N, CA and C of each residue as an Amber inpcrd file, in Angstrom:
protein
   249
   6.0660000   2.4270000  -2.2510000   5.4010000   2.6070000  -3.5590000
   5.0290000   4.1240000  -3.4540000   5.2980000   4.8490000  -4.3490000
   4.8600000   6.3390000  -4.4720000   3.5610000   6.4930000  -5.3260000
   2.9200000   7.4240000  -5.0260000   1.4870000   7.6000000  -5.5410000
   1.7390000   8.0970000  -7.1490000   0.8680000   7.4230000  -7.9430000
   0.9420000   7.8500000  -9.2150000   0.1090000   9.0600000  -9.6900000
  -0.8500000   9.2530000  -8.8350000  -1.9410000  10.3680000  -9.0390000
  -1.5990000  11.3960000  -7.8060000  -1.5520000  12.6540000  -8.2400000
  -1.4680000  13.7400000  -7.1460000  -2.5090000  14.5270000  -7.5780000
  -3.2970000  15.1010000  -6.4240000  -4.3490000  16.0590000  -6.3860000
  -3.9520000  17.3820000  -5.7800000  -3.7740000  18.3930000  -6.3490000
  -3.5410000  19.7320000  -5.7540000  -4.9070000  20.1990000  -5.5010000
  -5.1450000  20.6400000  -4.2970000  -6.4060000  21.1430000  -3.8990000
  -6.3380000  22.1130000  -2.7900000  -7.5010000  22.6330000  -2.3450000
  -7.5150000  23.4920000  -1.3140000  -8.9400000  23.1730000  -0.3540000
  -8.7950000  23.3620000   1.0500000  -9.9990000  23.3040000   1.7050000
 -11.1870000  24.2100000   1.2980000 -12.3190000  23.4270000   1.2780000
 -13.4830000  24.3370000   1.0470000 -13.7700000  24.3840000  -0.5570000
 -13.0970000  23.7060000  -1.2040000 -13.3220000  23.8460000  -2.6590000
 -14.3190000  22.5590000  -3.2510000 -15.4840000  22.9050000  -3.6990000
 -16.2830000  21.9760000  -4.0640000 -15.8550000  21.1530000  -5.2520000
 -15.2180000  21.7840000  -6.0710000 -14.6200000  21.1550000  -7.3950000
 -13.4690000  20.1450000  -6.9410000 -12.8900000  20.4490000  -5.7800000
 -11.8160000  19.5800000  -5.3000000 -12.3390000  18.3540000  -4.6410000
 -13.5390000  18.4650000  -4.0170000 -14.2900000  17.4540000  -3.5060000
 -14.9230000  16.4630000  -4.6140000 -15.2950000  17.0450000  -5.7680000
 -15.7300000  16.1500000  -6.7990000 -14.4960000  15.4540000  -7.4320000
 -13.3100000  16.1320000  -7.4810000 -12.2180000  15.6000000  -8.1740000
 -11.7890000  14.4340000  -7.2090000 -11.6150000  14.5730000  -5.9310000
 -11.2290000  13.6040000  -5.0430000 -12.1180000  12.3320000  -5.1130000
 -13.3730000  12.5390000  -5.3290000 -14.2730000  11.3190000  -5.2860000
 -13.7630000  10.4240000  -6.5100000 -13.7090000  11.1840000  -7.6700000
 -13.4180000  10.4830000  -9.0330000 -12.0940000   9.6910000  -8.7960000
 -11.1190000  10.4580000  -8.2970000  -9.7170000   9.8220000  -7.9510000
  -9.7770000   8.7930000  -7.1370000 -10.4160000   8.9350000  -5.9800000
 -10.6200000   7.7620000  -5.0710000 -11.2060000   6.4700000  -5.7760000
 -12.2800000   6.6580000  -6.3260000 -12.9340000   5.5240000  -7.0840000
 -11.9490000   4.9400000  -8.1670000 -11.4410000   5.6110000  -9.0790000
 -10.6500000   5.1060000 -10.1070000  -9.3730000   4.4520000  -9.3480000
  -8.6160000   5.1150000  -8.6160000  -7.4840000   4.4090000  -7.8270000
  -7.7530000   3.1850000  -7.1300000  -8.9400000   3.1400000  -6.4090000
  -9.4640000   2.0890000  -5.7740000  -9.6150000   0.8450000  -6.5720000
 -10.3080000   1.2010000  -7.8390000 -10.5090000   0.1870000  -8.8470000
  -9.3260000  -0.4620000  -9.4970000  -8.2800000   0.3390000  -9.4770000
  -6.9750000  -0.0060000 -10.3560000  -6.0750000  -0.3710000  -9.4760000
  -6.2360000  -0.2610000  -8.1430000  -5.1120000  -0.7550000  -7.3410000
  -3.8600000   0.3850000  -7.1870000  -4.2670000   1.5340000  -7.4690000
  -3.2070000   2.7000000  -7.4220000  -3.4330000   3.5650000  -6.2740000
  -2.4730000   4.3930000  -5.8450000  -2.4800000   5.1840000  -4.8380000
  -2.4040000   6.6390000  -5.3120000  -2.8650000   7.5000000  -4.4160000
  -2.9630000   8.9010000  -4.7370000  -2.5090000   9.7020000  -3.6290000
  -1.9750000  11.0870000  -3.8100000  -1.6970000  11.7830000  -2.6780000
  -2.1460000  13.1280000  -3.0510000  -2.6270000  13.8320000  -1.8930000
  -3.4120000  15.0740000  -2.0830000  -2.5430000  16.0890000  -1.3130000
  -2.4090000  17.3470000  -1.9950000  -1.7070000  18.3080000  -1.4010000
  -2.2920000  19.5760000  -1.4460000  -2.4280000  20.3430000  -0.2840000
  -3.1530000  21.6950000  -0.3080000  -2.1550000  22.5470000  -0.8520000
  -2.6430000  23.4750000  -1.8270000  -1.8340000  24.5160000  -2.3580000
  -1.6190000  25.5890000  -1.2990000  -2.4430000  25.5550000  -0.3340000
  -2.2340000  26.6620000   0.6760000  -0.9490000  26.3620000   1.7140000
  -0.4910000  25.1490000   1.6270000   0.6350000  24.8340000   2.3450000
   1.9080000  25.0800000   1.7280000   2.0130000  25.5600000   0.3990000
   3.1040000  25.7810000  -0.3280000   2.8460000  26.9720000  -1.2560000
   3.6690000  28.0270000  -0.7990000   3.6000000  29.3630000  -1.7420000
   3.6990000  29.2460000  -3.3230000   4.6710000  28.3490000  -3.5300000
   5.0130000  28.0550000  -5.0330000   3.8350000  27.2740000  -5.7350000
   3.1950000  26.4610000  -4.9640000   1.9720000  25.7440000  -5.4700000
   0.8310000  26.6140000  -5.6210000   0.5170000  27.5330000  -4.5910000
  -0.5200000  28.4610000  -4.7010000  -0.3100000  29.5050000  -5.7740000
   0.9810000  29.9260000  -6.1070000   1.2360000  30.9340000  -7.0390000
   0.9610000  30.2060000  -8.4170000   1.3960000  28.9770000  -8.7030000
   1.3060000  28.3070000  -9.9690000  -0.2280000  27.7760000 -10.2190000
  -0.8040000  27.3040000  -9.1250000  -2.1110000  26.6070000  -9.4190000
  -3.3380000  27.2630000  -8.7720000  -3.1930000  28.4010000  -8.3100000
  -4.1920000  29.0580000  -7.4680000  -5.4330000  29.3360000  -8.2330000
  -5.4320000  29.4710000  -9.5870000  -6.6180000  29.6980000 -10.1990000
  -7.1300000  28.4910000 -11.1610000  -6.5180000  27.3360000 -10.9410000
  -6.6530000  26.0900000 -11.6860000  -7.2050000  25.0060000 -10.8660000
  -7.3550000  25.1330000  -9.5140000  -7.5300000  23.7350000  -8.7020000
  -8.9200000  23.4440000  -8.8990000  -9.1650000  22.1830000  -8.8480000
  -8.1970000  21.0960000  -8.6070000  -7.3400000  20.8060000  -9.8160000
  -6.0300000  20.4930000  -9.4670000  -5.0210000  20.0730000 -10.5570000
  -4.8740000  18.6200000 -10.2880000  -4.9300000  17.5830000 -11.2690000
  -4.4530000  16.4530000 -11.0330000  -3.1220000  16.1450000 -11.9510000
  -2.2440000  15.3570000 -11.3970000  -1.1030000  14.9790000 -12.0350000
  -0.9320000  13.6010000 -12.0400000  -0.5530000  12.8710000 -13.1550000
  -0.5430000  11.4300000 -13.3100000   1.0100000  11.3940000 -13.7270000
   1.7580000  10.6190000 -12.7320000   3.1380000  10.1360000 -13.0370000
   3.8620000  11.4470000 -13.1740000   3.5650000  12.3270000 -12.3550000
   4.1530000  13.5390000 -12.3160000   3.9770000  14.8390000 -13.4020000
   3.0290000  14.3960000 -14.2090000   2.6760000  15.2910000 -15.3490000
   1.3620000  15.7540000 -15.2150000   1.0540000  17.1280000 -15.3160000
  -0.1990000  17.5170000 -15.2650000  -1.2530000  16.9220000 -16.3210000
  -2.2930000  16.4540000 -15.6880000  -3.2660000  15.5480000 -16.4590000
  -4.6620000  16.5840000 -16.8050000  -5.1680000  17.1150000 -15.6810000
  -6.4360000  17.7530000 -15.6410000  -6.4110000  18.9140000 -14.6720000
  -7.3200000  19.8660000 -15.0350000  -7.6280000  20.8150000 -13.9390000
  -8.9640000  21.1420000 -13.7980000  -9.4680000  21.6280000 -12.9100000
 -10.9040000  22.0510000 -12.6510000 -11.8050000  20.8580000 -12.4630000
 -11.7800000  20.0490000 -13.5230000 -12.6380000  18.8040000 -13.4200000
 -11.7190000  17.4690000 -13.6870000 -12.1090000  16.4040000 -13.1930000
 -11.4700000  15.0420000 -13.3920000 -12.4170000  14.2290000 -14.2650000
 -11.9640000  13.9080000 -15.4770000 -12.6850000  13.0730000 -16.2390000
 -12.3970000  11.5290000 -15.9480000 -13.3620000  10.8120000 -15.4250000
 -13.1130000   9.4960000 -15.0530000 -12.4700000   8.5940000 -16.1140000
 -13.1650000   8.7350000 -17.2350000 -12.6200000   7.7110000 -18.4100000
 -11.1640000   7.9420000 -18.7360000 -10.8960000   9.4010000 -18.8470000
  -9.6230000   9.8890000 -19.2760000  -8.5450000   9.4250000 -18.3290000
  -8.8400000   9.5510000 -16.9520000  -7.9760000   9.1950000 -15.7920000
  -7.7760000   7.8480000 -15.8410000  -8.6970000   6.9150000 -16.0960000
  -8.4960000   5.3430000 -16.0890000  -7.6850000   5.0980000 -17.1150000
  -7.8080000   5.8240000 -18.5630000  -7.0150000   5.4810000 -19.6840000
  -5.5490000   5.9930000 -19.3820000  -5.2510000   6.9470000 -18.7190000
  -3.8450000   7.3910000 -18.5350000  -3.2140000   6.3060000 -17.6070000
  -4.0810000   5.9160000 -16.5810000  -3.2810000   4.9670000 -15.6820000
  -3.2140000   3.4540000 -16.1810000  -3.9210000   3.0800000 -17.3080000
  -3.7770000   2.0080000 -17.7480000  -3.0730000   1.7380000 -19.1420000
  -2.6440000   2.8860000 -19.5500000  -2.0220000   2.9200000 -20.8950000
  -0.8320000   2.0030000 -20.8280000  -0.4930000   1.3720000 -21.9880000
   0.6950000   0.3800000 -22.1200000   1.9460000   1.1530000 -21.7440000
   2.1000000   2.2740000 -22.0110000   3.3460000   3.0270000 -21.7860000
   3.5460000   3.2410000 -20.3370000   2.4680000   3.3170000 -19.4260000
   2.6320000   3.5910000 -18.0320000   2.5820000   2.2940000 -17.1860000
   2.4910000   0.9850000 -17.7720000   2.3810000  -0.0580000 -17.1310000
   3.9330000  -0.6910000 -16.8190000
């Protein structure tokens, strides 16, 4: 099973810590998985997302950046077209 939620982050980012907490809570509640990738490990990700982290993707599409809205993330993961 692949993760439906991806978090692009980097070490020492307090917004990333906040986003991770929301993502962990929502994914745990809904039985979903998530993956976290550091943009520092991939030059292309660093170039693309360096000024927007944290960035959240749902099902491979960008969903949020800077902050994760818990209600919006839950809605995206439970929308009928995503089930």
